[in-house]
A tleap script that builds the chain and sets N, CA, C and O, in Angstrom:
source leaprc.protein.ff14SB
mol = sequence {
  NMET ALA LEU GLU LEU LEU GLN GLU ALA GLU
  MET MET LEU GLN PRO TRP LEU SER GLY ARG
  THR THR PRO ARG GLU LEU ILE LEU PHE LYS
  ALA ASP LEU GLN ARG ARG ASN GLY GLN PRO
  GLU SER SER ARG ARG SER LEU GLN ASN LEU
  LEU PRO LEU HIE ARG ASN ASP CPRO
}
set mol.1.N position { 40.041 -10.757 -2.759 }
set mol.1.CA position { 38.868 -10.066 -2.137 }
set mol.1.C position { 37.561 -10.859 -2.252 }
set mol.1.O position { 36.758 -10.974 -1.326 }
set mol.2.N position { 37.426 -11.377 -3.430 }
set mol.2.CA position { 35.892 -11.860 -3.561 }
set mol.2.C position { 36.031 -13.215 -2.430 }
set mol.2.O position { 35.117 -13.547 -1.676 }
set mol.3.N position { 37.066 -13.738 -2.486 }
set mol.3.CA position { 37.011 -14.892 -1.265 }
set mol.3.C position { 36.712 -14.398 0.188 }
set mol.3.O position { 36.049 -15.016 1.020 }
set mol.4.N position { 37.292 -13.221 0.349 }
set mol.4.CA position { 37.105 -12.563 1.685 }
set mol.4.C position { 35.629 -12.277 2.029 }
set mol.4.O position { 35.109 -12.385 3.139 }
set mol.5.N position { 34.964 -11.837 0.705 }
set mol.5.CA position { 33.506 -11.470 0.977 }
set mol.5.C position { 32.467 -12.786 0.978 }
set mol.5.O position { 31.378 -12.895 1.541 }
set mol.6.N position { 33.163 -13.706 0.179 }
set mol.6.CA position { 32.266 -14.858 0.337 }
set mol.6.C position { 32.355 -15.633 1.861 }
set mol.6.O position { 31.386 -16.202 2.362 }
set mol.7.N position { 33.547 -15.556 2.425 }
set mol.7.CA position { 33.770 -15.982 3.884 }
set mol.7.C position { 32.822 -15.142 4.802 }
set mol.7.O position { 32.036 -15.644 5.606 }
set mol.8.N position { 32.961 -14.038 4.622 }
set mol.8.CA position { 32.200 -12.936 5.242 }
set mol.8.C position { 30.615 -13.179 5.240 }
set mol.8.O position { 29.935 -13.176 6.266 }
set mol.9.N position { 30.211 -13.352 4.177 }
set mol.9.CA position { 28.801 -13.613 3.763 }
set mol.9.C position { 28.510 -15.129 4.536 }
set mol.9.O position { 27.475 -15.245 5.192 }
set mol.10.N position { 29.233 -15.995 4.454 }
set mol.10.CA position { 28.953 -17.330 4.921 }
set mol.10.C position { 28.696 -17.163 6.423 }
set mol.10.O position { 27.713 -17.627 7.000 }
set mol.11.N position { 29.690 -16.444 7.007 }
set mol.11.CA position { 29.612 -16.146 8.382 }
set mol.11.C position { 28.418 -15.755 8.953 }
set mol.11.O position { 27.779 -16.373 9.804 }
set mol.12.N position { 28.058 -14.334 8.266 }
set mol.12.CA position { 26.752 -13.568 8.479 }
set mol.12.C position { 25.600 -14.692 8.167 }
set mol.12.O position { 24.609 -14.516 8.875 }
set mol.13.N position { 25.524 -15.520 7.501 }
set mol.13.CA position { 24.474 -16.293 7.062 }
set mol.13.C position { 24.269 -17.731 7.900 }
set mol.13.O position { 23.318 -18.512 7.859 }
set mol.14.N position { 25.430 -17.791 8.626 }
set mol.14.CA position { 25.308 -19.119 9.420 }
set mol.14.C position { 23.960 -19.036 10.380 }
set mol.14.O position { 23.080 -19.891 10.275 }
set mol.15.N position { 23.878 -18.109 11.179 }
set mol.15.CA position { 22.589 -18.241 11.999 }
set mol.15.C position { 21.519 -18.285 11.402 }
set mol.15.O position { 20.657 -18.900 12.031 }
set mol.16.N position { 21.109 -17.766 10.148 }
set mol.16.CA position { 19.969 -17.992 9.489 }
set mol.16.C position { 19.874 -19.456 8.720 }
set mol.16.O position { 18.799 -19.998 8.464 }
set mol.17.N position { 21.123 -19.988 8.405 }
set mol.17.CA position { 20.998 -21.219 8.000 }
set mol.17.C position { 20.789 -22.521 8.962 }
set mol.17.O position { 20.374 -23.656 8.731 }
set mol.18.N position { 21.183 -21.967 9.959 }
set mol.18.CA position { 20.928 -23.155 11.117 }
set mol.18.C position { 19.523 -22.815 11.937 }
set mol.18.O position { 19.160 -23.502 12.891 }
set mol.19.N position { 18.836 -21.757 11.483 }
set mol.19.CA position { 17.620 -21.501 11.935 }
set mol.19.C position { 17.433 -20.845 13.495 }
set mol.19.O position { 16.470 -20.995 14.247 }
set mol.20.N position { 18.492 -20.185 13.692 }
set mol.20.CA position { 18.521 -19.486 14.864 }
set mol.20.C position { 18.544 -17.870 14.835 }
set mol.20.O position { 19.160 -17.146 15.617 }
set mol.21.N position { 17.733 -17.475 13.758 }
set mol.21.CA position { 17.576 -16.016 13.665 }
set mol.21.C position { 16.356 -15.656 13.871 }
set mol.21.O position { 15.411 -16.442 13.934 }
set mol.22.N position { 16.277 -14.263 14.010 }
set mol.22.CA position { 15.054 -13.688 14.014 }
set mol.22.C position { 14.610 -12.759 12.834 }
set mol.22.O position { 15.489 -12.393 12.055 }
set mol.23.N position { 13.431 -12.384 12.652 }
set mol.23.CA position { 12.934 -11.607 11.420 }
set mol.23.C position { 13.847 -10.243 11.522 }
set mol.23.O position { 14.369 -9.769 10.513 }
set mol.24.N position { 13.978 -9.722 12.669 }
set mol.24.CA position { 14.730 -8.458 13.048 }
set mol.24.C position { 16.209 -8.709 12.345 }
set mol.24.O position { 16.710 -7.866 11.600 }
set mol.25.N position { 16.843 -9.952 12.667 }
set mol.25.CA position { 18.051 -9.813 12.158 }
set mol.25.C position { 18.251 -10.027 11.007 }
set mol.25.O position { 19.349 -9.703 10.554 }
set mol.26.N position { 17.268 -10.640 10.145 }
set mol.26.CA position { 17.224 -10.815 8.452 }
set mol.26.C position { 17.055 -9.487 8.132 }
set mol.26.O position { 17.860 -9.094 7.288 }
set mol.27.N position { 16.052 -8.443 8.642 }
set mol.27.CA position { 16.006 -7.430 7.927 }
set mol.27.C position { 17.051 -6.351 8.177 }
set mol.27.O position { 17.134 -5.370 7.439 }
set mol.28.N position { 17.949 -6.566 9.357 }
set mol.28.CA position { 19.301 -5.648 9.418 }
set mol.28.C position { 20.147 -6.201 8.486 }
set mol.28.O position { 20.845 -5.482 7.770 }
set mol.29.N position { 20.165 -7.717 8.401 }
set mol.29.CA position { 21.069 -8.044 7.381 }
set mol.29.C position { 20.922 -7.381 5.926 }
set mol.29.O position { 21.783 -6.743 5.321 }
set mol.30.N position { 19.669 -7.677 5.531 }
set mol.30.CA position { 19.214 -7.258 4.213 }
set mol.30.C position { 19.405 -5.551 4.194 }
set mol.30.O position { 19.629 -5.138 3.056 }
set mol.31.N position { 19.371 -4.781 4.960 }
set mol.31.CA position { 19.418 -3.539 5.052 }
set mol.31.C position { 21.124 -3.149 4.830 }
set mol.31.O position { 21.543 -2.322 4.020 }
set mol.32.N position { 21.889 -3.899 5.686 }
set mol.32.CA position { 23.316 -3.857 5.335 }
set mol.32.C position { 23.840 -4.196 3.921 }
set mol.32.O position { 24.580 -3.504 3.222 }
set mol.33.N position { 23.325 -5.358 3.656 }
set mol.33.CA position { 23.662 -5.633 2.202 }
set mol.33.C position { 23.256 -4.533 1.158 }
set mol.33.O position { 24.047 -4.303 0.243 }
set mol.34.N position { 22.206 -3.915 1.226 }
set mol.34.CA position { 21.665 -3.013 0.268 }
set mol.34.C position { 22.636 -1.666 0.452 }
set mol.34.O position { 22.960 -0.973 -0.513 }
set mol.35.N position { 23.015 -1.417 1.690 }
set mol.35.CA position { 23.966 -0.304 1.982 }
set mol.35.C position { 25.060 -0.592 1.251 }
set mol.35.O position { 25.492 0.220 0.433 }
set mol.36.N position { 25.669 -1.856 1.471 }
set mol.36.CA position { 27.080 -2.137 1.067 }
set mol.36.C position { 27.277 -2.054 -0.735 }
set mol.36.O position { 28.281 -1.904 -1.432 }
set mol.37.N position { 25.883 -2.223 -1.058 }
set mol.37.CA position { 25.804 -2.297 -2.721 }
set mol.37.C position { 25.432 -0.924 -3.132 }
set mol.37.O position { 25.115 -0.724 -4.305 }
set mol.38.N position { 25.444 -0.016 -2.317 }
set mol.38.CA position { 25.115 1.142 -3.066 }
set mol.38.C position { 23.832 1.643 -3.405 }
set mol.38.O position { 23.576 2.414 -4.330 }
set mol.39.N position { 22.785 0.982 -2.315 }
set mol.39.CA position { 21.298 1.232 -2.397 }
set mol.39.C position { 20.884 1.933 -1.151 }
set mol.39.O position { 20.238 1.257 -0.351 }
set mol.40.N position { 21.143 3.173 -0.846 }
set mol.40.CA position { 20.778 3.631 0.463 }
set mol.40.C position { 19.221 3.853 0.726 }
set mol.40.O position { 18.672 3.781 1.826 }
set mol.41.N position { 18.646 4.121 -0.435 }
set mol.41.CA position { 17.239 4.333 -0.255 }
set mol.41.C position { 16.458 2.867 0.164 }
set mol.41.O position { 15.545 2.763 0.983 }
set mol.42.N position { 17.028 1.856 -0.569 }
set mol.42.CA position { 16.406 0.458 -0.391 }
set mol.42.C position { 16.840 0.197 1.202 }
set mol.42.O position { 16.044 -0.289 2.005 }
set mol.43.N position { 17.957 0.510 1.493 }
set mol.43.CA position { 18.266 0.194 2.902 }
set mol.43.C position { 17.538 1.006 3.941 }
set mol.43.O position { 17.222 0.431 4.982 }
set mol.44.N position { 17.274 2.121 3.798 }
set mol.44.CA position { 16.623 3.006 4.482 }
set mol.44.C position { 15.092 2.451 4.618 }
set mol.44.O position { 14.474 2.582 5.674 }
set mol.45.N position { 14.574 1.871 3.559 }
set mol.45.CA position { 13.087 1.442 3.475 }
set mol.45.C position { 13.094 0.128 4.352 }
set mol.45.O position { 12.193 -0.086 5.163 }
set mol.46.N position { 14.116 -0.717 4.163 }
set mol.46.CA position { 14.294 -1.890 4.963 }
set mol.46.C position { 14.380 -1.796 6.632 }
set mol.46.O position { 13.987 -2.623 7.456 }
set mol.47.N position { 15.005 -0.550 6.838 }
set mol.47.CA position { 15.226 -0.117 8.164 }
set mol.47.C position { 13.865 0.213 8.752 }
set mol.47.O position { 13.507 -0.140 9.876 }
set mol.48.N position { 12.998 1.055 7.733 }
set mol.48.CA position { 11.784 1.724 8.316 }
set mol.48.C position { 10.960 0.538 8.488 }
set mol.48.O position { 10.176 0.675 9.428 }
set mol.49.N position { 10.871 -0.679 7.840 }
set mol.49.CA position { 10.073 -1.719 7.990 }
set mol.49.C position { 10.374 -2.521 9.260 }
set mol.49.O position { 9.645 -3.416 9.688 }
set mol.50.N position { 11.567 -2.096 9.846 }
set mol.50.CA position { 11.975 -2.979 10.914 }
set mol.50.C position { 11.479 -2.178 12.410 }
set mol.50.O position { 11.573 -2.762 13.489 }
set mol.51.N position { 11.020 -0.962 12.304 }
set mol.51.CA position { 10.665 -0.119 13.254 }
set mol.51.C position { 9.187 -0.777 13.866 }
set mol.51.O position { 9.120 -0.658 15.089 }
set mol.52.N position { 8.263 -1.296 13.377 }
set mol.52.CA position { 6.993 -1.879 13.995 }
set mol.52.C position { 7.553 -3.217 14.562 }
set mol.52.O position { 7.221 -3.538 15.703 }
set mol.53.N position { 8.272 -3.911 13.932 }
set mol.53.CA position { 8.649 -5.271 14.731 }
set mol.53.C position { 9.354 -5.075 15.926 }
set mol.53.O position { 9.345 -5.976 16.765 }
set mol.54.N position { 10.116 -3.774 16.177 }
set mol.54.CA position { 11.049 -3.577 17.051 }
set mol.54.C position { 9.998 -3.091 18.566 }
set mol.54.O position { 10.205 -3.357 19.750 }
set mol.55.N position { 9.039 -2.427 18.025 }
set mol.55.CA position { 8.121 -1.941 19.112 }
set mol.55.C position { 7.221 -3.023 19.952 }
set mol.55.O position { 6.546 -2.812 20.960 }
set mol.56.N position { 7.429 -4.321 19.190 }
set mol.56.CA position { 6.404 -5.401 19.693 }
set mol.56.C position { 7.336 -6.347 20.230 }
set mol.56.O position { 6.928 -7.252 20.957 }
set mol.57.N position { 8.857 -6.196 19.868 }
set mol.57.CA position { 9.719 -7.314 20.206 }
set mol.57.C position { 10.527 -6.853 21.632 }
set mol.57.O position { 11.201 -5.835 21.789 }
set mol.58.N position { 10.266 -7.847 22.545 }
set mol.58.CA position { 10.796 -7.563 23.968 }
set mol.58.C position { 12.032 -7.415 24.044 }
set mol.58.O position { 12.561 -7.184 25.131 }
savepdb mol mol.pdb
quit
């Protein structure tokens, strides 16, 4: 199972590692990791930080 999680993490991080990601995608990724790690309040705060970015993002 740990190998599957590592492979999933590597796949999700690939756009970031190659420089093809946006701040919005990084915040969504962070919120998803927080949710998966049992930190729903931290995840919610991350998503709230995303709202001001989304309003200005085309």
